[in-house]
N, C-alpha and C positions, 0 to 999 in steps of 0.2 A: 646218555651222553655224560661223560665225566666232566666235572666242573674245574676246568683249568682257568686260572686267572690270566686273561689275555690283556695285559695293561696297555699294550700299544694299539689294541683294537677296540677299546671300550666304547668309543663313539660310534661304532658301526652297529647295524641291526643284529639282533640275536641270531637270526638264521645264517648270517655270514660268519659270525663267531663260531657257530656250531659246525659249519663246514670246515673251518680251520681246526677246531678241536678234533674233528674226525680225521683230518690229515695227520694230526699229531698222534692220536691213539693208534692209527693204522700204520704209523711210521712211514708215511708217504710224503711228509712235508719237504724233506731234502730233495726227493726226486722231482716234486712239483717245481721247486725253485730252480733246480739244475736244468730241467727241461726248458723253462722259460728264460732263465738268466744264467746260462752256463759259462759265459765268458767273464773275464776280469779285464778291466780297462788298463791302459799302460801309462796313465798320467800319474807320475810318482813324485814330481818335484813341485815346489811352489811356483817356479817359473813356468812350467808346463801348464799348471792349473790356471795361472793368470792368463796365459794365451788362450786356453780353452774358454774361460769365462768371458774374456774380451770378445772372442769370436761370436759366442752366443748372444752377447749383448748387442754387438754390431748388427747381427742378423735380425734381431727382434725389437730392440729398444734403442734405436739410434739417438733419440732425443733425451734419453735418461742421463743423469749426471755421470761424469767420468768416474771410473773406479780407480782408486789410488793404490790399493793393496789387496791382494788375494793370497790366501795361504791355507795349508792344512794345519789345523790346530790340535795339538796333543791334549789340550786341556778340555776340549769339548768331548763329551761322551754321554752315554745313556743316563748316567746318574744325574747329570745336569739337565736332562730332558731337552738338549739342544744338539741338533745334528749339523746345524750351520747357523751362522750369525751374520747379520749385516749391521754395521755400525757407522756412525758419522762421528769421527773424532774431531773435536773442535780445538783449535790451537790459535793463539794470538801470534801474528806475524807483523811486526811493526805496529801500526795503528789499526790493523784489520784483523777480523776474526775469520779464519779459514776452516772450513769443514772438509775433512778428508774421508771419503767413502771407503770402507773396508768390507770385504767378505771373507769370512773364516768358515772352512768346511772341516768337520770332525775328521780326524786322521783315520778313523775306522773305515772311511770311504776310499782309502787307498787300495783296498783289497776287495772291492765289490764290482758288481756288474756295471758296465758303462751306462746302462739305462738308469740305475739308481743314482749314480753321480750326476747325470744330466738332470734328473728330477730335483735333486737337492739344489743344484746350481740355478735352475729355473725358478725354484721357490725363492731363493735369496735375491735373484735379479728382480723378481716381481716386487719385492719390497722397496726397490728404488723408486717405483711409481706409487705403490699402495702400501701404506705402513701397517694397516690392520688386516687380519684374516677375514675379509668380508667377501661379498659376492663379486665385486669388481676385481679383488685380488685373485680369486680362483678362476674367474673368466680370463684374466691375463695369463695365468699359468696354463690354462687350456689352449689359449692362442699360441703360446710359445711351444707347447708340448701337448699335442692333441690327446694323447692317452695319459695325461698327467694323473688323473684320479686312480686309474688302474695301477699305475706305477707306485703311487703313494700307498695304496692298499697292500700291494705285493712287498713293498719295502717294509711295511709294518709286520707282515708275515715273516720276512727275512730277519728282522730284529727279534721277533719272538723266538724263531728257531735258534738264533745265535745265543740268546739267553738260556734257552733250554740246554744247549750243548755245554755251556759253561757251568750250568748247575749240576751236571752229571758227574 
């Protein structure tokens, strides 16, 4: 098995990494992804993304804090190791301190499968309740999206494939 550096999959067991390496060396990675995730979603504007995120929040996290802003962010990319961000921007208004909740999704997700966008949104929504990537956080992700872990793994395969394509 050739030794490809799979930086997006380093936390996974070696046998899974070897399966991905095999897909790459046999040039079947694109076919694998297209078979499972051949569609591209149609959410292209910040307004549409806000509606999408709000709907998912309403379905799963009614008691979570209101989200004030949602947008695709051109500054988030793989070099920053951030595919999405959740922030609470604090501002003084009069004599009060107000925290506005924001979710930013990397613009590269404008052209991906709807399943990958949903996985990233679910991940960022889960941070409204759980700040750390702990057991409760991932349990909440699984509650909102039952195949969350498979989608996260496949998204990492997708990111690996995108990087391989740009390196050629």
